C-alpha positions, 0 to 999 in steps of 0.5 A: 092919895095926895100928901100935903105938908102943913106947918102949925104951931105946937099948941095946935099940933098937940090939940090936934093929936089929942083930938085924933087920939080921943076919936080913936083914929090916926092923925091923918084920918082925923085931919082928912075928916075935918077937911072933908067936912069943910070942903066936902062934896057941896056944889059950888055957890054959883051952881047951887044958886041955879036950884029951881031956875028951870021950870018943869016941862009938863009937855014931856010925859015920857020923863015920868013914865015907869021904867020898863023890864030889864033885859036878861044878863049875858052869862060871863 
């Protein structure tokens, strides 16, 4: 887990601690949640811009074939 040191003004610190307490979580968890919501797992803009740029290949029906039967598992 990464540790980050930040410096914020006293009012922002107090409001942040109050928000974490109101949410019933630690300050670190609250800040982590806020950061994830801002930088989360979204695709970068240049990758997202590629959406829909590839046409479907109708000449490759094997991609649409149903999956076969699974093989039996080996005993552990």
